N, C-alpha and C positions, 0 to 999 in steps of 0.2 A: 203648937209653938210656931212662931213666925220664922221664916228663913232669914238668915243673916244677909243683909243687903250688900255687904262687902265681898261676899264670896262669888267666885266665878266657877262655872262648870269646866271640866277638863277639856271639853270640845271647844269652848270659847277661847281658852288659852292656846290651843293648837292652831286655831284660825288666826289669832293675833300673831303668833310666832311665825306662821307661814307667810303672812303678809310682810313682816319685817325682813325675813330671810330672802324673799323675792326681790325686795328693793336693794338689799345689800349685794345680791348676785349681779347687779348691773355695774359693779365696780371691779376693776382688775388692777393688779400690781404690775407695773412696767419697770424693768431693770435695764438700765443703760450703762454700758461700759465705756470708759473714756480714759485717756492717758493723763496722768498727773503732770503738771508743768514742772513741779519741783523735783520729783524723783524719777519720772518716766515710767513708773509702774502703773498698772491698770487700777482704776478706781471705779467702783460700782455704785451708781446712784439709783435709789428706789423711789417710786412715786405711785400713789394709788389714785387712779383717775377713772372717770366714767368710760365705759367700753365704747361709747359712740365717739369719743374724742381721742382715741388711741392714735389714729392716723395723723391727726393734726399735731399731736404731741411729738410723734416720731419725726415728722417732717420738720418741725422747728428745731429738733436736736441735730439734724443733719447739716446745719448751716455751716 
């Protein structure tokens, strides 16, 4: 019998998943607290950005 062309070995799946997870680890979640103008309470804003751009993002938030 011929092997099914659509099947992948378990090792091929692991390599594919590892490559995807390595790319996703390059992103981080940044949480910034700021005061609400309406209520005066703290508001937390979240953003997912690339880890190389964290300093730029935080510098722009401090204006």
